TORKOL-4160 file (C-alpha; in steps of 0.2 Angstrom, whole numbers, padded with zeros to 4 digits, m for minus):
114
<pt num="1" X="m0177" Y="0123" Z="m0033"/>
<pt num="2" X="m0188" Y="0110" Z="m0041"/>
<pt num="3" X="m0182" Y="0093" Z="m0048"/>
<pt num="4" X="m0193" Y="0082" Z="m0058"/>
<pt num="5" X="m0188" Y="0064" Z="m0062"/>
<pt num="6" X="m0195" Y="0054" Z="m0076"/>
<pt num="7" X="m0191" Y="0038" Z="m0087"/>
<pt num="8" X="m0193" Y="0024" Z="m0074"/>
<pt num="9" X="m0202" Y="0008" Z="m0077"/>
<pt num="10" X="m0201" Y="m0011" Z="m0077"/>
<pt num="11" X="m0187" Y="m0018" Z="m0088"/>
<pt num="12" X="m0180" Y="m0036" Z="m0090"/>
<pt num="13" X="m0163" Y="m0040" Z="m0085"/>
<pt num="14" X="m0150" Y="m0034" Z="m0098"/>
<pt num="15" X="m0162" Y="m0021" Z="m0104"/>
<pt num="16" X="m0160" Y="m0002" Z="m0104"/>
<pt num="17" X="m0168" Y="0014" Z="m0097"/>
<pt num="18" X="m0165" Y="0032" Z="m0098"/>
<pt num="19" X="m0170" Y="0043" Z="m0084"/>
<pt num="20" X="m0172" Y="0062" Z="m0085"/>
<pt num="21" X="m0172" Y="0075" Z="m0072"/>
<pt num="22" X="m0179" Y="0092" Z="m0076"/>
<pt num="23" X="m0172" Y="0106" Z="m0065"/>
<pt num="24" X="m0178" Y="0124" Z="m0061"/>
<pt num="25" X="m0176" Y="0137" Z="m0048"/>
<pt num="26" X="m0157" Y="0139" Z="m0049"/>
<pt num="27" X="m0144" Y="0142" Z="m0062"/>
<pt num="28" X="m0142" Y="0124" Z="m0068"/>
<pt num="29" X="m0126" Y="0126" Z="m0078"/>
<pt num="30" X="m0117" Y="0131" Z="m0063"/>
<pt num="31" X="m0120" Y="0116" Z="m0052"/>
<pt num="32" X="m0115" Y="0098" Z="m0051"/>
<pt num="33" X="m0129" Y="0086" Z="m0052"/>
<pt num="34" X="m0131" Y="0069" Z="m0045"/>
<pt num="35" X="m0141" Y="0053" Z="m0046"/>
<pt num="36" X="m0144" Y="0042" Z="m0031"/>
<pt num="37" X="m0155" Y="0027" Z="m0028"/>
<pt num="38" X="m0163" Y="0018" Z="m0013"/>
<pt num="39" X="m0168" Y="0000" Z="m0013"/>
<pt num="40" X="m0181" Y="m0007" Z="m0001"/>
<pt num="41" X="m0173" Y="m0009" Z="0016"/>
<pt num="42" X="m0157" Y="m0001" Z="0011"/>
<pt num="43" X="m0149" Y="0016" Z="0013"/>
<pt num="44" X="m0149" Y="0029" Z="m0001"/>
<pt num="45" X="m0133" Y="0027" Z="m0011"/>
<pt num="46" X="m0125" Y="0039" Z="m0023"/>
<pt num="47" X="m0125" Y="0032" Z="m0041"/>
<pt num="48" X="m0116" Y="0045" Z="m0051"/>
<pt num="49" X="m0112" Y="0064" Z="m0052"/>
<pt num="50" X="m0108" Y="0076" Z="m0066"/>
<pt num="51" X="m0099" Y="0092" Z="m0062"/>
<pt num="52" X="m0103" Y="0109" Z="m0070"/>
<pt num="53" X="m0089" Y="0106" Z="m0082"/>
<pt num="54" X="m0094" Y="0089" Z="m0087"/>
<pt num="55" X="m0082" Y="0078" Z="m0076"/>
<pt num="56" X="m0091" Y="0062" Z="m0070"/>
<pt num="57" X="m0090" Y="0050" Z="m0055"/>
<pt num="58" X="m0098" Y="0033" Z="m0054"/>
<pt num="59" X="m0101" Y="0021" Z="m0040"/>
<pt num="60" X="m0091" Y="0005" Z="m0043"/>
<pt num="61" X="m0108" Y="m0005" Z="m0044"/>
<pt num="62" X="m0113" Y="0004" Z="m0060"/>
<pt num="63" X="m0097" Y="0009" Z="m0068"/>
<pt num="64" X="m0096" Y="0004" Z="m0086"/>
<pt num="65" X="m0115" Y="0001" Z="m0087"/>
<pt num="66" X="m0123" Y="0018" Z="m0083"/>
<pt num="67" X="m0119" Y="0035" Z="m0091"/>
<pt num="68" X="m0123" Y="0052" Z="m0083"/>
<pt num="69" X="m0125" Y="0067" Z="m0094"/>
<pt num="70" X="m0132" Y="0085" Z="m0094"/>
<pt num="71" X="m0140" Y="0097" Z="m0106"/>
<pt num="72" X="m0138" Y="0114" Z="m0100"/>
<pt num="73" X="m0149" Y="0122" Z="m0113"/>
<pt num="74" X="m0163" Y="0111" Z="m0107"/>
<pt num="75" X="m0159" Y="0112" Z="m0088"/>
<pt num="76" X="m0160" Y="0093" Z="m0088"/>
<pt num="77" X="m0149" Y="0079" Z="m0083"/>
<pt num="78" X="m0149" Y="0061" Z="m0088"/>
<pt num="79" X="m0145" Y="0044" Z="m0083"/>
<pt num="80" X="m0143" Y="0031" Z="m0097"/>
<pt num="81" X="m0144" Y="0014" Z="m0089"/>
<pt num="82" X="m0138" Y="m0002" Z="m0099"/>
<pt num="83" X="m0136" Y="m0020" Z="m0095"/>
<pt num="84" X="m0148" Y="m0018" Z="m0080"/>
<pt num="85" X="m0148" Y="m0031" Z="m0066"/>
<pt num="86" X="m0161" Y="m0035" Z="m0053"/>
<pt num="87" X="m0150" Y="m0027" Z="m0040"/>
<pt num="88" X="m0152" Y="m0011" Z="m0049"/>
<pt num="89" X="m0171" Y="m0011" Z="m0043"/>
<pt num="90" X="m0173" Y="0005" Z="m0033"/>
<pt num="91" X="m0181" Y="0022" Z="m0033"/>
<pt num="92" X="m0169" Y="0034" Z="m0042"/>
<pt num="93" X="m0168" Y="0052" Z="m0036"/>
<pt num="94" X="m0159" Y="0067" Z="m0044"/>
<pt num="95" X="m0151" Y="0079" Z="m0032"/>
<pt num="96" X="m0142" Y="0096" Z="m0032"/>
<pt num="97" X="m0132" Y="0105" Z="m0018"/>
<pt num="98" X="m0137" Y="0123" Z="m0018"/>
<pt num="99" X="m0134" Y="0136" Z="m0005"/>
<pt num="100" X="m0128" Y="0123" Z="0008"/>
<pt num="101" X="m0144" Y="0112" Z="0006"/>
<pt num="102" X="m0146" Y="0096" Z="m0004"/>
<pt num="103" X="m0162" Y="0096" Z="m0014"/>
<pt num="104" X="m0170" Y="0080" Z="m0020"/>
<pt num="105" X="m0183" Y="0076" Z="m0033"/>
<pt num="106" X="m0198" Y="0065" Z="m0029"/>
<pt num="107" X="m0190" Y="0049" Z="m0037"/>
<pt num="108" X="m0194" Y="0037" Z="m0051"/>
<pt num="109" X="m0196" Y="0019" Z="m0048"/>
<pt num="110" X="m0185" Y="0007" Z="m0058"/>
<pt num="111" X="m0189" Y="m0012" Z="m0057"/>
<pt num="112" X="m0178" Y="m0025" Z="m0066"/>
<pt num="113" X="m0187" Y="m0041" Z="m0066"/>
<pt num="114" X="m0191" Y="m0055" Z="m0078"/>
């Protein structure tokens, strides 16, 4: 299993970013995919999940601002982040639970600052 995130960067408060996670090594369409984040000095927290059927879950802190999606033809999941706040600053990771193990990507840094 390999997960590769991209799309992070520096953005001003109120701005937008779109993260991507390219997946390989498993049958992407059959598994739920997630995004989590870890800010400095804090524990990693789940941000959003999308099931194989397209059902979604969002943490309260991002509900209404972030949108998770997937393209099974491209083996890629996305996280559209709008109305970004300084407290959204973190390393963002994609993950998948396959064969009783959670796999993580290397992460992509998102910094929200003026």
